N, C-alpha and C positions, 0 to 999 in steps of 0.2 A: 268756229268763232274765234277771231283773233283778239289778242290783248294789245291795245295801243300803248298802254302804260309800259309794258315790257319792251315792245319793239321800238317805239319812238323815244321813250324816256330813258332806256338803258342801252339798247343795242346801238343806235345811231351815234350817241355821244361817245361811246367806247370806241367805235370805229374811227371817229374823227380824232379823238385824243391819241389813239394808237398811231394813226397816220402822221399826225403832227410830231409826235415823239420820234418816230422812225425816220421821218424825212427832214425835220428841222433841227432837232436836238442832237441826234447821233453824229452827224458830220462835225458838229462843234466840239465834241468830246475827243480829245487826243488819245487818252489811255483806255477809256471804257467805251469807245464808240461801238464796237461790235455787241457788247452786252446791252447797251442802251437801245440799239437797233432791234435786238432780239426781244427785249421787253416790250417795246412799242409794237412790234409785229404780233406778239402774243396777246397784247391788249386788243388789238384790232381783230384778231381771229376770234377771241372770246366775244367781242362785240357782235360779230357775224353769227356766232352760235346763239347768243341771246336774242338777236333779231329774228332768227329762224324759229327758235323755240317760242317766241311771242306770237308768231303767226299760227302755231299749232296749239296754243294753250286754250283750254276749255275749263270753265269752272265746274261744270257737271260732267260726270262720266257719260260717255256715249255708249249706250247699250243697243244692241241690234235686236 
C-alpha cells in the first residue's frame, strides 16, 4: 500500500526543485557553479529516494 503524501507531496517536488537548481541556477553562478549543481543533483536524488520509499510505505507491519 503506497503513501501518496510521501510520493507526490515530497518526492516529486524535490525532484523538480533539484532539477531546476542544477539546470537553471548552476550555469548562472560563476564561482560556485559546481557546488550549486552538486546540491541540486543531491536534492533530486533524495527526491527519487523519497518517491520510491513512499511507494513501499505501509502503516501496518506486514506479517506472513
